[in-house]
Steps between C-alpha positions, in 0.01 A plus 500: 500500500147575614431844615453561879145572593428813705398291798827298484695832455345629826571176692862585589463869603182392707703247682778746563246753647338227718843391630595867565166556685556193720857615574367840621258313727787316682508622860801490721335196670471330162863563427597368849299172442667457147848541647410265787377236256820538292720444804291205625540331163879480557555521866858350500617751259376792705614361833850475346469856377394611833804344669730656223341840575592463869855377442564763239385778737722358770802499270430850379450642853789309678844646531733378217693260735175342633358468147812330374500263794137400429575436137796285576326328768246356255717460209531169325881527454734207564579609856147541613377192316751291689415648832130557474355343199136494595494855619654656197317282243171616642593855616677606181170494311361776716758762453613714203838677491367829368182625680439747226433221264194370698254679273657319195449162684139593568439525125668163441323317778160616357604405143664168577427366837138602545378346174700188561361453853137548360569222244702249699339569844699619797679186605607399154614857431693508820653159435629613158635836625681332795642227298640745235640726775680223697611310192632791321675635827668159546613466146638860471685478830642168400642666195645770735668223710672337206604842364659592824670162539648519151604874561264619219301715731588735788479351847293803614194331318485265786367789709317689224143623559267260321134566567181585304189373331623462149560130500142438600376734228718318240356170608143616471573656161613158385199307624270758345607364152237224568234772532560639155302325225667342200657621276579808705650288778812433296551871424455581878742218596753632244474851635535389866801281429665757296435768764680283769769333295630816329668652812658169572669500156648845551853554579435631858233264601444436864380211716163674534458465121550129534244499790234679282534260213506200741180632668319542171595139406386369844162674430479320169558173688195576710237395248369241744383777723286659221129439452390242241180565305268208533264355245209680684655844456627520856851516628701296733870470600677246300821374359393410164722620217426820307200486296360183664144491625382310795150382565352520847280718714585856573690534823370707781 
């Protein structure tokens, strides 16, 4: 192996010093502009987080009875789905049962939702998340219905609190498989499916475990919403199969 020249040896330390110097020059105004650009690049994700911040604060500050009422009011359990399907299917995505877990969801939103929204675009990202949330909710609650009917599950599950953002996160985690280049895509897909399938195979699995796996599979079915690389190097939304390249002008 050829020896590294003194000039090349100084390249990396020099770059580190330059980067550190630039970082020291970042003013509070610069930091604010960077944060604003970050939020603007994925507006839907951060609007969703903002609503979750408000509802989590309300739940944390409300008396226990009032907090319990609100959570049941927006739960996608069998009773509320029968009485108010639209309200609970939409509203359940804006509440979390444990307000103290909000910080954890902030991290997940920035790691999962925000990159997906930048890649897919806000509307296609929203379509995927909503489809996964609604589809997984209906499948899991249908399983609860049959379980209660066959006396395999307690009847109290018809009134259980069933809210949260995890189905949408699972769906976006599924569609992000198409963002991972081959051959790493298959490793990512194996990890995602194993992560959501393992709890379902356990002895004490719940209907939410079924919902998470269903949401991830729905996300995988949303390939048509992903951008397709064109022959000119651009990207457009398409329904071509994995690995296919479309010719055409760059959209937008």
